[in-house]
Backbone of each chain as ProteinMPNN parsed JSONL, in Angstrom:
{"seq_chain_A": "MEPKAKLWVEKDGAIVLSGYRVRLLQHIAETGSLAEAARRMGLSYRRAWGKIREIESNLGVRLVESEVGGAGGGSTRLTAVGERVVALYTQFETAAQADIRRHFVELFSEEV", "coords_chain_A": {"N_chain_A": [[0.965, -1.23, 0.189], [0.371, 2.467, -0.779], [0.536, 5.592, 0.076], [-0.564, 8.551, -1.8], [-1.265, 11.9, -3.138], [-2.562, 14.356, -3.303], [-2.293, 18.011, -4.381], [-2.963, 21.255, -4.14], [-3.549, 25.192, -4.556], [-5.68, 27.661, -3.14], [-7.374, 30.564, -4.016], [-9.183, 32.567, -2.495], [-11.772, 30.36, -3.509], [-10.604, 30.06, -6.021], [-7.927, 27.996, -7.96], [-5.102, 28.47, -7.606], [-2.177, 27.881, -7.4], [-1.076, 24.962, -8.511], [0.171, 21.557, -9.003], [0.736, 21.267, -11.748], [0.465, 24.041, -12.558], [2.292, 25.145, -12.191], [4.673, 23.64, -12.832], [4.454, 24.179, -15.821], [5.505, 26.609, -16.033], [7.928, 25.561, -14.721], [9.226, 25.132, -17.062], [9.015, 27.529, -19.388], [11.136, 28.101, -17.672], [13.546, 26.627, -18.297], [13.331, 26.616, -20.552], [13.412, 29.146, -21.933], [11.667, 29.696, -23.281], [7.791, 30.383, -24.332], [6.525, 29.086, -26.502], [7.676, 26.796, -26.686], [7.52, 25.622, -23.998], [5.213, 25.563, -24.252], [4.525, 23.115, -25.594], [5.518, 21.259, -24.66], [3.508, 20.31, -22.586], [1.634, 20.073, -24.062], [-0.186, 21.353, -24.802], [-1.905, 24.544, -26.223], [-0.396, 27.468, -27.883], [-1.979, 29.544, -27.226], [-3.779, 28.675, -25.022], [-1.276, 28.115, -22.67], [-1.026, 30.934, -22.497], [-2.504, 31.9, -21.999], [-3.097, 30.526, -19.399], [-0.829, 30.984, -17.814], [-1.549, 33.724, -17.857], [-3.448, 34.239, -15.445], [-3.032, 33.003, -13.665], [-0.762, 34.595, -12.861], [-2.772, 36.883, -12.721], [-4.559, 36.334, -10.493], [-2.729, 36.182, -8.629], [-1.698, 38.084, -8.707], [0.467, 39.441, -9.222], [3.119, 39.813, -11.58], [4.35, 37.199, -13.479], [5.614, 36.05, -15.644], [8.328, 36.861, -17.656], [8.759, 38.454, -21.416], [11.168, 39.127, -24.08], [10.906, 40.927, -27.061], [12.004, 40.062, -30.764], [15.475, 39.325, -31.846], [18.648, 37.098, -32.583], [17.273, 34.458, -32.288], [14.247, 35.101, -32.708], [13.014, 36.446, -30.421], [12.077, 35.979, -26.743], [10.775, 33.883, -23.777], [10.893, 34.334, -20.183], [11.068, 33.963, -16.88], [10.097, 35.527, -14.079], [11.731, 37.589, -11.505], [9.878, 36.853, -8.996], [8.292, 34.945, -10.139], [9.806, 33.157, -10.283], [10.757, 32.231, -7.367], [7.791, 31.894, -7.054], [8.086, 29.228, -8.445], [10.439, 28.298, -6.811], [9.609, 27.655, -4.132], [6.58, 26.423, -4.129], [7.813, 24.501, -4.974], [8.925, 23.221, -2.749], [7.359, 23.122, -0.914], [5.583, 21.079, -1.673], [7.187, 18.573, -1.836], [8.025, 18.768, 0.77], [5.408, 18.767, 1.681], [4.447, 16.111, 0.753], [6.613, 13.763, 1.852], [5.85, 14.639, 4.407], [3.537, 12.967, 4.455], [4.115, 10.589, 3.565], [5.647, 9.704, 5.946], [3.579, 10.006, 7.835], [2.172, 8.228, 6.988], [3.518, 6.029, 6.776], [3.756, 5.492, 9.382], [1.7, 4.905, 10.473], [0.568, 2.919, 9.31], [2.299, 0.337, 9.463], [2.562, -1.572, 10.612], [1.225, -4.117, 10.853], [-3.073, -4.297, 9.495]], "CA_chain_A": [[0.354, -0.062, 0.057], [1.428, 3.193, -0.872], [-0.459, 7.135, 0.172], [-0.955, 9.32, -3.027], [-1.623, 12.856, -2.324], [-3.015, 15.792, -4.707], [-1.685, 19.551, -3.533], [-3.008, 22.481, -4.725], [-3.737, 26.196, -3.678], [-6.806, 28.341, -3.747], [-7.343, 31.546, -3.392], [-11.253, 32.697, -2.933], [-11.793, 29.742, -4.309], [-10.288, 29.845, -7.259], [-7.095, 27.261, -7.793], [-3.732, 29.756, -8.176], [-0.753, 27.539, -7.856], [-1.006, 23.38, -8.565], [1.904, 20.837, -10.137], [0.274, 21.184, -13.155], [0.613, 24.988, -13.246], [4.023, 24.863, -11.809], [5.336, 22.438, -14.482], [4.338, 24.958, -17.089], [7.025, 27.775, -15.448], [9.467, 25.211, -15.077], [9.529, 24.561, -18.346], [9.572, 28.269, -19.338], [12.782, 28.842, -16.676], [13.444, 25.521, -18.655], [13.058, 26.358, -22.356], [13.379, 30.667, -22.138], [10.634, 29.705, -24.634], [6.455, 29.65, -24.561], [5.87, 28.185, -27.296], [8.027, 25.329, -26.551], [6.904, 25.459, -22.465], [3.494, 24.867, -24.276], [4.994, 22.18, -26.544], [6.108, 20.018, -23.95], [2.899, 20.15, -21.646], [0.577, 19.557, -24.88], [-1.296, 22.84, -24.69], [-1.578, 25.586, -27.555], [0.708, 28.516, -27.105], [-2.187, 30.695, -27.088], [-3.966, 28.736, -23.919], [-0.564, 28.24, -22.513], [-0.682, 31.918, -22.561], [-3.524, 32.187, -20.759], [-3.105, 30.536, -18.272], [0.15, 32.172, -17.577], [-2.198, 35.007, -17.844], [-4.689, 33.514, -15.109], [-2.096, 32.728, -12.372], [-0.181, 35.991, -12.59], [-3.901, 37.478, -12.352], [-5.259, 35.69, -9.45], [-1.566, 36.11, -7.504], [-1.214, 39.736, -8.357], [2.031, 39.588, -9.483], [4.36, 39.043, -12.58], [5.225, 35.737, -13.166], [6.961, 35.71, -16.934], [8.403, 38.618, -19.086], [8.664, 38.78, -22.672], [12.135, 40.06, -24.805], [11.369, 40.589, -28.573], [13.365, 40.189, -31.805], [17.282, 38.895, -31.47], [18.819, 36.002, -33.295], [16.03, 33.911, -32.225], [12.862, 35.164, -32.971], [11.709, 36.428, -28.281], [12.176, 34.594, -25.761], [10.404, 34.401, -22.397], [11.563, 33.752, -18.889], [10.593, 34.002, -15.582], [10.563, 36.705, -13.46], [12.337, 36.545, -10.436], [8.921, 36.888, -8.661], [8.397, 34.469, -11.016], [11.364, 32.027, -9.893], [10.398, 32.245, -6.178], [6.681, 31.34, -6.907], [8.166, 27.915, -9.157], [11.108, 27.274, -5.813], [8.439, 28.334, -2.584], [5.708, 25.945, -4.394], [8.619, 23.01, -5.245], [9.362, 22.79, -1.362], [6.333, 22.48, -0.449], [4.788, 20.133, -2.233], [8.334, 17.602, -1.687], [7.78, 18.786, 1.8], [4.141, 18.069, 2.208], [4.322, 14.606, 0.362], [7.439, 13.78, 2.399], [5.303, 14.145, 5.707], [2.905, 12.392, 3.909], [4.352, 9.33, 3.401], [5.815, 9.391, 7.152], [2.758, 9.54, 8.583], [0.99, 7.088, 6.81], [4.311, 4.586, 6.812], [3.95, 5.459, 10.945], [0.396, 4.304, 10.711], [-0.344, 1.341, 8.712], [3.392, 0.045, 9.34], [1.981, -2.933, 11.355], [-0.395, -5.718, 10.002], [-4.122, -3.427, 9.951]], "C_chain_A": [[0.921, 1.179, -0.136], [-0.069, 4.762, -0.661], [0.094, 7.622, -0.753], [-2.052, 10.736, -2.667], [-1.566, 13.8, -3.754], [-2.985, 16.887, -3.983], [-2.297, 20.025, -4.713], [-3.174, 23.819, -3.365], [-4.997, 26.941, -4.123], [-6.542, 29.239, -2.948], [-8.635, 31.917, -3.434], [-11.418, 31.796, -3.348], [-11.097, 29.615, -5.353], [-8.675, 28.806, -7.183], [-6.266, 28.439, -8.435], [-2.513, 28.78, -8.341], [-0.894, 25.573, -7.527], [0.407, 22.767, -9.188], [1.866, 21.102, -11.422], [0.896, 23.134, -13.237], [2.193, 25.544, -13.202], [4.846, 24.529, -12.689], [4.897, 23.097, -15.329], [5.329, 26.182, -16.985], [8.049, 27.369, -15.909], [9.961, 25.089, -16.059], [9.693, 26.092, -19.115], [10.795, 28.879, -18.412], [13.314, 27.394, -17.619], [14.318, 26.108, -20.349], [12.818, 28.143, -22.962], [12.332, 29.948, -23.398], [9.171, 29.469, -24.162], [5.899, 28.752, -24.651], [6.167, 26.971, -26.685], [7.524, 25.03, -25.226], [5.192, 24.591, -22.961], [3.401, 23.68, -24.948], [4.291, 20.881, -25.02], [4.919, 19.281, -23.014], [1.741, 19.741, -22.92], [-0.396, 20.567, -24.964], [-0.726, 24.054, -25.924], [-0.758, 26.672, -27.293], [-0.24, 29.298, -26.552], [-3.624, 30.027, -24.972], [-3.019, 28.211, -22.613], [-0.52, 29.631, -21.535], [-1.543, 32.534, -21.298], [-3.744, 32.123, -20.062], [-2.056, 30.739, -17.342], [-0.829, 33.527, -17.189], [-3.145, 34.915, -16.438], [-4.227, 33.708, -13.806], [-1.819, 34.065, -12.007], [-1.321, 36.978, -12.046], [-4.554, 37.513, -10.545], [-4.178, 35.514, -7.997], [-1.252, 37.244, -7.067], [-0.102, 40.055, -8.684], [2.584, 38.979, -10.92], [4.955, 37.742, -12.995], [6.223, 35.829, -14.133], [6.846, 37.254, -17.403], [9.306, 38.291, -20.247], [10.154, 39.231, -23.353], [11.58, 39.083, -26.196], [12.131, 40.637, -29.402], [14.74, 38.793, -31.025], [16.976, 37.679, -32.809], [17.59, 35.134, -33.302], [14.488, 33.737, -31.939], [12.093, 35.901, -31.035], [12.087, 35.572, -27.677], [11.49, 35.01, -24.901], [10.736, 33.862, -21.112], [10.629, 34.079, -18.01], [10.925, 35.206, -14.802], [11.524, 36.388, -11.901], [11.41, 36.491, -9.302], [8.739, 35.568, -9.113], [9.091, 32.527, -10.644], [11.536, 32.07, -8.506], [8.921, 31.181, -5.894], [7.284, 29.616, -7.313], [9.112, 27.448, -7.08], [10.176, 26.864, -4.559], [7.485, 27.031, -3.14], [6.436, 24.231, -4.126], [8.679, 22.478, -3.746], [8.622, 22.489, -0.506], [5.409, 21.68, -1.064], [6.528, 18.639, -2.039], [8.37, 17.685, -0.314], [6.465, 17.911, 2.603], [4.018, 16.521, 2.049], [5.585, 13.807, 0.58], [6.745, 13.342, 3.13], [3.871, 12.945, 5.794], [2.998, 10.338, 4.369], [4.72, 8.595, 4.85], [4.75, 9.024, 7.898], [2.14, 8.287, 8.351], [1.79, 5.369, 7.134], [3.999, 4.333, 8.963], [2.594, 4.604, 11.695], [0.052, 2.979, 10.059], [0.916, 0.65, 8.529], [2.437, -1.591, 9.939], [0.751, -3.267, 10.466], [-2.19, -4.594, 10.525], [-5.016, -4.616, 10.331]], "O_chain_A": [[2.074, 1.243, 0.29], [-1.201, 4.806, -1.143], [1.289, 7.351, -0.869], [-3.171, 10.707, -2.155], [-0.851, 13.87, -4.753], [-3.603, 16.884, -2.919], [-2.279, 19.561, -5.853], [-3.067, 23.765, -2.14], [-5.369, 26.893, -5.295], [-5.955, 29.25, -1.866], [-9.286, 31.601, -4.431], [-11.112, 32.15, -4.486], [-11.066, 28.403, -5.563], [-8.191, 28.94, -6.059], [-6.564, 29.139, -9.403], [-1.857, 28.861, -9.379], [-0.797, 25.08, -6.403], [1.376, 23.348, -9.677], [2.856, 21.163, -12.151], [1.783, 23.38, -14.054], [2.92, 26.148, -13.991], [5.688, 25.248, -13.227], [4.84, 22.264, -16.234], [5.872, 26.612, -18.003], [8.845, 27.818, -16.733], [11.178, 24.919, -16.13], [10.786, 26.041, -19.68], [11.25, 30.017, -18.532], [13.823, 27.013, -16.565], [15.413, 25.971, -20.894], [12.267, 28.439, -24.022], [12.803, 29.893, -24.534], [9.037, 28.406, -23.554], [5.241, 27.962, -23.974], [5.333, 26.189, -26.229], [6.949, 23.942, -25.242], [4.465, 23.717, -22.489], [2.309, 23.114, -24.977], [3.324, 20.197, -24.685], [5.032, 18.109, -22.657], [0.882, 18.954, -22.522], [-1.546, 20.261, -25.278], [0.407, 24.313, -26.331], [-0.389, 26.687, -26.118], [0.084, 29.888, -25.521], [-4.058, 30.804, -24.122], [-3.615, 27.886, -21.586], [-0.18, 29.662, -20.352], [-1.379, 33.205, -20.279], [-4.427, 32.952, -19.46], [-2.294, 30.687, -16.135], [-0.642, 34.187, -16.167], [-3.785, 35.967, -16.426], [-4.792, 34.388, -12.95], [-2.395, 34.669, -11.103], [-1.066, 37.772, -11.14], [-4.846, 38.42, -9.766], [-4.435, 35.048, -6.887], [-0.821, 37.637, -5.983], [0.315, 41.16, -8.337], [2.447, 37.799, -11.245], [6.114, 37.429, -12.725], [7.421, 35.751, -13.862], [6.043, 38.182, -17.496], [10.461, 37.902, -20.078], [10.295, 40.3, -22.76], [11.59, 37.89, -26.5], [13.17, 41.236, -29.123], [14.769, 37.903, -30.175], [16.022, 37.401, -33.535], [16.904, 35.101, -34.323], [13.794, 32.897, -31.366], [10.93, 35.776, -30.652], [12.42, 34.45, -28.055], [11.296, 36.223, -24.816], [10.852, 32.637, -21.122], [9.493, 34.443, -18.314], [11.998, 35.794, -14.933], [11.858, 35.313, -11.404], [11.999, 36.035, -8.322], [9.138, 34.8, -8.237], [8.796, 31.34, -10.786], [12.73, 31.92, -8.248], [8.782, 30.242, -5.111], [6.947, 28.742, -6.515], [8.626, 26.633, -6.295], [10.142, 25.706, -4.145], [7.662, 26.199, -2.25], [6.007, 23.253, -3.515], [8.472, 21.277, -3.573], [8.866, 21.804, 0.488], [4.24, 21.842, -0.712], [6.1, 17.564, -2.459], [8.782, 16.627, 0.16], [6.396, 17.042, 3.472], [3.603, 15.777, 2.938], [5.864, 13.078, -0.371], [6.539, 12.128, 3.153], [3.394, 12.339, 6.753], [2.406, 9.452, 4.987], [4.392, 7.439, 5.12], [4.746, 7.987, 8.561], [1.701, 7.483, 9.174], [1.33, 4.272, 7.451], [4.053, 3.28, 9.599], [2.445, 4.013, 12.765], [-0.767, 2.161, 10.478], [0.973, 0.177, 7.394], [1.802, -2.404, 9.267], [-0.162, -2.818, 9.773], [-2.389, -4.249, 11.689], [-6.132, -4.42, 10.813]]}, "seq_chain_B": "MEPKAKLWVEKDGAIVLSGYRVRLLQHIAETGSLAEAARRMGLSYRRAWGKIREIESNLGVRLVESEVGGAGGGSTRLTAVGERVVALYTQFETAAQADIRRHFVELFSEEV", "coords_chain_B": {"N_chain_B": [[-4.53, 33.263, 0.575], [-4.713, 29.723, 0.551], [-3.463, 26.311, 1.179], [-4.724, 23.49, -0.242], [-5.807, 19.368, 0.002], [-5.82, 16.513, -1.892], [-6.027, 13.313, -0.393], [-4.94, 10.027, -0.473], [-5.186, 5.979, -1.095], [-3.159, 3.36, -1.669], [-3.072, 0.528, -3.723], [-1.342, -1.51, -6.003], [-1.663, -0.475, -7.357], [-4.347, 0.264, -7.576], [-7.295, 2.223, -6.294], [-7.597, 1.818, -2.633], [-8.062, 3.175, 0.178], [-9.304, 6.208, 0.535], [-10.879, 9.328, 1.661], [-13.566, 9.077, 1.173], [-14.193, 6.55, 0.876], [-13.825, 5.696, 3.709], [-15.468, 7.921, 4.851], [-17.953, 5.972, 3.938], [-17.392, 4.084, 5.517], [-18.144, 4.864, 8.11], [-19.609, 5.347, 8.542], [-21.66, 3.972, 8.828], [-21.135, 2.612, 11.148], [-22.213, 4.5, 12.203], [-24.955, 4.441, 12.076], [-25.3, 1.528, 11.983], [-26.488, 0.449, 10.089], [-26.416, -0.721, 7.204], [-28.502, 0.154, 4.832], [-28.597, 2.52, 5.167], [-26.255, 3.798, 5.639], [-25.716, 4.532, 3.292], [-27.577, 5.82, 1.97], [-27.603, 8.07, 2.708], [-24.88, 8.508, 1.421], [-26.162, 9.001, -0.323], [-25.905, 7.063, -2.223], [-26.743, 4.087, -3.99], [-28.076, 0.618, -2.261], [-26.741, -1.671, -3.591], [-24.658, -0.606, -4.544], [-23.236, 0.668, -2.072], [-23.148, -1.715, -0.876], [-21.569, -3.147, -2.859], [-18.769, -1.681, -2.824], [-18.036, -1.469, -0.08], [-17.104, -4.622, -0.789], [-15.366, -3.986, -2.089], [-13.551, -3.055, -0.891], [-12.629, -4.343, 1.127], [-11.503, -6.61, -0.376], [-9.228, -5.332, -1.708], [-8.211, -5.263, 0.72], [-8.351, -7.433, 1.678], [-9.24, -8.093, 3.893], [-12.11, -8.611, 6.675], [-14.584, -6.388, 7.208], [-16.959, -5.168, 7.704], [-19.807, -6.725, 9.369], [-23.023, -8.614, 9.643], [-25.615, -8.795, 11.173], [-28.22, -10.582, 11.223], [-32.222, -10.299, 10.655], [-33.946, -9.925, 14.183], [-35.083, -7.288, 16.339], [-35.152, -4.901, 14.69], [-34.899, -6.241, 11.867], [-32.541, -6.6, 11.909], [-28.465, -5.908, 11.326], [-25.844, -3.347, 10.56], [-22.439, -4.077, 11.029], [-18.77, -2.874, 11.959], [-16.382, -4.923, 11.94], [-13.392, -5.197, 13.874], [-11.495, -5.053, 13.101], [-12.423, -3.525, 10.749], [-12.959, -1.078, 12.277], [-10.615, -0.227, 13.176], [-9.169, 0.649, 10.833], [-10.529, 2.883, 9.742], [-10.275, 4.195, 12.037], [-7.157, 4.776, 11.652], [-7.09, 5.343, 8.817], [-7.83, 7.981, 9.446], [-6.552, 9.035, 11.015], [-4.546, 9.606, 9.998], [-4.827, 11.168, 8.012], [-5.613, 13.41, 9.105], [-3.079, 13.848, 10.514], [-1.532, 14.575, 7.709], [-2.903, 16.327, 6.497], [-2.183, 18.628, 8.271], [0.22, 19.133, 8.265], [0.665, 19.565, 6.101], [-1.166, 21.826, 5.864], [1.284, 22.967, 8.192], [3.599, 23.477, 6.391], [2.578, 24.611, 4.144], [2.23, 27.57, 5.371], [4.676, 28.084, 6.406], [6.386, 28.058, 4.876], [4.541, 30.064, 2.435], [3.969, 32.592, 4.129], [5.578, 34.914, 3.852], [5.026, 37.572, 2.191], [4.562, 37.038, -1.414]], "CA_chain_B": [[-4.291, 31.586, -0.3], [-5.488, 28.433, 1.163], [-3.485, 25.096, 0.88], [-5.491, 21.779, -0.51], [-4.734, 18.299, -0.174], [-7.129, 15.101, -1.583], [-5.349, 11.691, -0.142], [-6.208, 8.539, -1.14], [-4.265, 4.875, -0.242], [-3.192, 2.752, -3.552], [-2.279, -0.986, -3.598], [-1.236, -1.931, -7.193], [-1.702, 1.093, -8.444], [-5.544, 0.284, -7.481], [-7.33, 3.084, -4.804], [-7.97, 0.997, -2.048], [-8.668, 3.875, 0.818], [-9.605, 7.196, 0.53], [-12.016, 10.2, 2.494], [-14.836, 8.773, 0.81], [-14.601, 5.176, 0.909], [-14.207, 6.061, 5.278], [-16.575, 8.082, 5.135], [-19.056, 5.922, 3.756], [-17.796, 2.889, 6.936], [-17.971, 5.789, 9.394], [-21.447, 6.267, 8.374], [-22.501, 1.46, 9.066], [-20.493, 3.06, 12.495], [-22.639, 5.234, 13.324], [-26.246, 3.582, 12.218], [-25.449, 0.395, 12.037], [-27.741, 0.029, 9.137], [-26.114, 0.012, 5.352], [-28.953, 0.8, 4.082], [-28.975, 4.125, 6.427], [-25.197, 4.512, 4.958], [-25.643, 4.042, 1.9], [-28.624, 7.163, 2.237], [-26.326, 9.373, 3.46], [-24.163, 8.688, 0.678], [-26.319, 8.884, -1.934], [-25.769, 5.445, -2.644], [-27.279, 2.495, -3.818], [-27.726, -0.594, -1.621], [-26.212, -2.587, -3.988], [-23.393, -0.115, -4.787], [-22.359, 0.222, -1.285], [-21.871, -3.26, -0.601], [-20.587, -3.205, -4.086], [-17.921, -0.849, -2.597], [-17.721, -2.188, 0.92], [-17.031, -5.792, -1.046], [-14.172, -4.391, -2.954], [-12.484, -2.512, -0.292], [-12.03, -6.204, 1.683], [-10.791, -7.398, -1.027], [-8.452, -5.095, -1.494], [-7.445, -4.996, 2.031], [-7.623, -8.658, 2.214], [-9.893, -8.341, 5.614], [-13.159, -8.311, 6.572], [-14.769, -4.893, 7.753], [-17.934, -5.199, 8.544], [-19.895, -7.94, 9.718], [-24.117, -8.009, 9.528], [-26.591, -9.47, 11.598], [-30.009, -11.256, 10.093], [-33.417, -10.589, 12.083], [-34.612, -8.929, 15.059], [-36.962, -6.76, 16.033], [-34.493, -4.078, 13.546], [-34.379, -6.164, 10.901], [-31.075, -7.228, 10.881], [-28.032, -4.896, 11.253], [-24.293, -4.229, 10.054], [-21.535, -3.226, 11.741], [-17.817, -2.85, 11.79], [-15.656, -5.402, 12.973], [-12.422, -4.686, 15.15], [-10.569, -4.548, 11.958], [-12.842, -2.116, 10.123], [-13.223, 0.097, 13.274], [-9.344, 0.255, 12.947], [-8.746, 0.843, 9.726], [-11.216, 4.032, 9.88], [-9.132, 4.843, 13.016], [-5.928, 5.41, 10.984], [-7.341, 6.604, 8.269], [-8.956, 9.174, 10.688], [-5.469, 10.36, 12.543], [-3.839, 9.903, 9.092], [-5.997, 12.44, 7.269], [-5.613, 14.602, 10.239], [-2.1, 14.504, 10.126], [-0.872, 14.675, 6.86], [-3.43, 17.518, 6.291], [-2.295, 19.763, 9.781], [1.338, 19.078, 7.943], [0.343, 20.66, 5.087], [-1.45, 22.855, 6.378], [1.837, 23.938, 8.305], [4.226, 23.617, 5.38], [2.616, 25.861, 3.605], [2.635, 28.834, 6.329], [6.067, 28.576, 6.975], [6.77, 28.811, 3.263], [3.888, 31.364, 1.927], [3.487, 33.375, 4.673], [6.503, 35.932, 3.8], [4.709, 37.894, 0.361], [5.571, 36.61, -2.903]], "C_chain_B": [[-4.779, 30.372, 0.891], [-4.616, 26.923, 0.736], [-4.452, 23.65, 0.865], [-5.255, 20.591, -0.837], [-6.149, 17.675, -0.707], [-5.99, 14.016, -1.456], [-5.923, 11.062, -0.41], [-4.364, 7.297, -1.051], [-4.298, 4.428, -1.887], [-2.82, 1.498, -3.351], [-2.132, -1.653, -5.034], [-1.837, -1.464, -7.951], [-4.14, 0.955, -8.735], [-6.235, 1.656, -5.904], [-8.139, 1.901, -4.007], [-8.928, 1.677, -0.633], [-8.798, 5.015, 0.782], [-11.266, 7.761, 1.456], [-13.125, 9.18, 2.426], [-15.416, 6.914, 1.391], [-14.584, 5.036, 2.939], [-15.384, 6.311, 5.595], [-17.767, 6.759, 5.33], [-19.041, 3.788, 5.154], [-18.13, 3.701, 8.022], [-19.742, 5.682, 9.883], [-22.237, 4.536, 8.852], [-20.967, 2.28, 10.284], [-21.633, 3.675, 13.385], [-24.215, 4.944, 13.272], [-26.01, 2.534, 12.251], [-26.417, -0.301, 11.339], [-26.419, 0.825, 7.659], [-26.423, 0.842, 4.843], [-29.056, 2.434, 4.149], [-27.436, 4.58, 5.589], [-25.193, 4.873, 3.915], [-26.722, 5.565, 1.698], [-28.042, 8.144, 2.36], [-25.455, 9.614, 2.468], [-24.123, 9.263, -0.769], [-25.859, 8.318, -2.666], [-26.579, 4.359, -2.768], [-27.394, 1.957, -3.072], [-26.758, -1.248, -2.287], [-24.823, -1.477, -4.108], [-22.91, 0.175, -3.893], [-21.825, -0.2, -0.492], [-21.18, -3.856, -2.084], [-19.172, -3.203, -3.327], [-16.775, -1.297, -1.488], [-16.899, -3.542, 0.19], [-15.451, -5.687, -1.674], [-13.069, -4.326, -2.084], [-11.831, -4.099, 0.285], [-11.509, -6.683, 1.174], [-9.326, -7.28, -1.367], [-7.507, -5.421, -0.435], [-7.235, -6.505, 2.052], [-8.258, -8.935, 3.53], [-11.525, -7.937, 5.731], [-13.368, -6.575, 7.292], [-15.928, -4.07, 8.714], [-18.618, -6.869, 8.229], [-22.147, -7.873, 9.53], [-24.74, -9.071, 9.979], [-28.074, -9.629, 11.168], [-30.989, -10.496, 11.333], [-33.445, -9.514, 13.152], [-35.338, -8.024, 15.004], [-36.709, -5.334, 15.454], [-34.816, -4.301, 12.219], [-33.506, -6.61, 10.362], [-30.127, -5.484, 11.311], [-26.345, -4.816, 10.862], [-23.451, -3.222, 10.569], [-19.748, -3.329, 11.545], [-17.129, -3.428, 12.878], [-14.225, -4.767, 13.355], [-11.66, -4.38, 13.901], [-10.949, -3.213, 11.077], [-12.471, -0.791, 10.965], [-11.22, 1.046, 13.746], [-8.568, 0.566, 11.915], [-9.621, 2.231, 9.353], [-10.667, 4.731, 11.239], [-8.031, 5.618, 12.806], [-5.887, 6.291, 10.145], [-7.215, 7.682, 8.789], [-7.341, 10.057, 10.529], [-4.778, 9.988, 11.178], [-4.07, 11.12, 8.418], [-5.366, 13.332, 8.267], [-4.113, 15.308, 9.93], [-1.329, 14.959, 9.493], [-1.926, 16.491, 6.059], [-3.101, 18.886, 7.61], [-0.783, 19.977, 8.7], [1.521, 19.772, 6.89], [0.155, 21.851, 5.401], [-0.102, 24.223, 7.018], [3.5, 24.488, 7.517], [4.027, 24.851, 4.554], [2.391, 27.514, 4.242], [3.413, 28.834, 6.332], [7.161, 29.047, 5.485], [6.283, 30.216, 2.248], [3.747, 32.806, 3.461], [3.808, 34.993, 4.523], [5.387, 36.258, 2.484], [5.733, 37.548, -0.478], [6.209, 37.436, -3.593]], "O_chain_B": [[-5.148, 30.592, 2.045], [-5.203, 26.315, -0.159], [-4.764, 22.965, 1.839], [-4.572, 20.398, -1.843], [-7.26, 18.013, -0.297], [-5.137, 13.878, -2.333], [-7.132, 11.095, -0.639], [-3.165, 7.57, -0.99], [-4.961, 4.806, -2.852], [-1.939, 1.469, -2.492], [-3.005, -2.503, -5.213], [-2.429, -1.825, -8.969], [-4.888, 1.37, -9.62], [-5.666, 1.825, -4.826], [-9.038, 1.213, -4.49], [-10.003, 1.203, -0.267], [-7.752, 5.261, 1.382], [-12.264, 7.112, 1.768], [-13.542, 8.549, 3.397], [-16.388, 6.392, 1.936], [-15.384, 4.24, 3.432], [-16.206, 5.643, 6.222], [-18.348, 6.508, 6.386], [-19.875, 2.927, 5.435], [-18.456, 3.068, 9.026], [-20.53, 5.822, 10.817], [-23.422, 4.363, 9.137], [-19.827, 2.311, 9.82], [-21.934, 3.54, 14.571], [-24.84, 5.16, 14.31], [-26.962, 2.119, 12.912], [-27.045, -1.297, 11.699], [-25.928, 1.907, 7.338], [-25.836, 1.835, 4.411], [-29.491, 3.261, 3.348], [-27.442, 5.631, 4.947], [-24.419, 5.789, 3.636], [-26.13, 6.422, 1.043], [-28.349, 9.197, 1.801], [-25.074, 10.78, 2.361], [-23.344, 9.643, -1.644], [-25.376, 8.737, -3.718], [-27.067, 3.749, -1.816], [-26.663, 2.528, -2.262], [-25.759, -1.489, -1.609], [-23.855, -1.924, -3.494], [-21.704, 0.193, -4.141], [-20.893, 0.082, 0.262], [-20.441, -4.83, -2.223], [-18.494, -4.216, -3.155], [-15.556, -1.454, -1.569], [-15.769, -3.586, 0.675], [-14.611, -6.579, -1.794], [-12.032, -4.987, -2.14], [-10.843, -4.724, -0.1], [-10.742, -7.458, 1.744], [-8.461, -8.154, -1.413], [-6.333, -5.764, -0.578], [-6.131, -6.94, 2.381], [-7.889, -9.882, 4.225], [-12.07, -7.106, 5.003], [-12.49, -5.833, 7.731], [-15.999, -3.213, 9.595], [-18.294, -7.761, 7.446], [-22.505, -6.735, 9.226], [-24.606, -10.179, 9.459], [-28.858, -8.738, 10.841], [-30.669, -10.216, 12.488], [-33.01, -8.376, 12.976], [-36.114, -7.74, 14.092], [-37.617, -4.507, 15.537], [-35.018, -3.406, 11.398], [-33.301, -6.958, 9.199], [-30.647, -4.387, 11.511], [-25.629, -5.817, 10.829], [-23.582, -1.998, 10.596], [-19.521, -4.171, 10.676], [-17.048, -3.068, 14.052], [-14.093, -3.602, 12.979], [-11.196, -3.243, 13.821], [-10.242, -2.251, 10.777], [-11.9, 0.219, 10.552], [-10.827, 2.104, 14.237], [-7.358, 0.75, 12.046], [-9.132, 2.708, 8.329], [-10.73, 5.959, 11.302], [-7.761, 6.687, 13.353], [-5.308, 7.378, 10.129], [-6.267, 8.387, 8.446], [-7.078, 11.188, 10.12], [-3.665, 10.319, 11.588], [-3.238, 12.027, 8.425], [-4.421, 14.009, 7.863], [-3.816, 16.413, 9.475], [-0.426, 15.656, 9.957], [-1.5, 17.393, 5.337], [-3.794, 19.898, 7.718], [-0.684, 21.138, 8.301], [2.467, 20.545, 6.738], [0.943, 22.792, 5.317], [-0.08, 25.434, 6.798], [4.254, 25.403, 7.849], [4.81, 25.765, 4.296], [2.412, 28.498, 3.503], [3.685, 30.03, 6.223], [8.076, 29.826, 5.219], [6.974, 31.021, 1.625], [3.315, 33.934, 3.226], [3.086, 35.955, 4.782], [4.939, 35.312, 1.838], [6.962, 37.612, -0.484], [6.854, 37.057, -4.57]]}, "name": "protein", "num_of_chains": 2, "seq": "MEPKAKLWVEKDGAIVLSGYRVRLLQHIAETGSLAEAARRMGLSYRRAWGKIREIESNLGVRLVESEVGGAGGGSTRLTAVGERVVALYTQFETAAQADIRRHFVELFSEEVMEPKAKLWVEKDGAIVLSGYRVRLLQHIAETGSLAEAARRMGLSYRRAWGKIREIESNLGVRLVESEVGGAGGGSTRLTAVGERVVALYTQFETAAQADIRRHFVELFSEEV"}
């Protein structure tokens, strides 16, 4: 048997952060491209952009910034706040999942 | 902002315990009646019974026992193991949710 947990963060009843949303931000950080991040998530560019705007609007902060032009035809990267949100959420998820597993093992280690 | 978490327990890829399943067991414990427990969960008697059998089969233990006849027309109650499963899962859920909240507050208490 193993414990499973799905985590997310709500604000006024709306989902503002989740593993899925943070993964999209992480792909932007890794690729420097919203188009490539969207592709990796199986999303259209338009939908990925809408998701980012939605998270920014819910949190009230800018998470990504874009640079137009240049040899590569522009790029998108995380703002300092965006990087901090990804780091904090990742720490939250890791710490929470570890404790969930610990509690489960402690409680269910004996035969039920 | 507030953290949210959905927890469950899997065995060989199948869900064996969850808040929903444990709630069904709790209603049986409280009412002494599978019919009444099913009604409270908005399930048909047949479906509630099938769910109980499924959990028992996945865990490999008997969780409920029925007594036929008598003035009330029979009753269903939890076995000692069933009571233990409900108690352990409730402790697991409570402890895990408390730690999830604690990690969230520690990490996200400052302005992001």
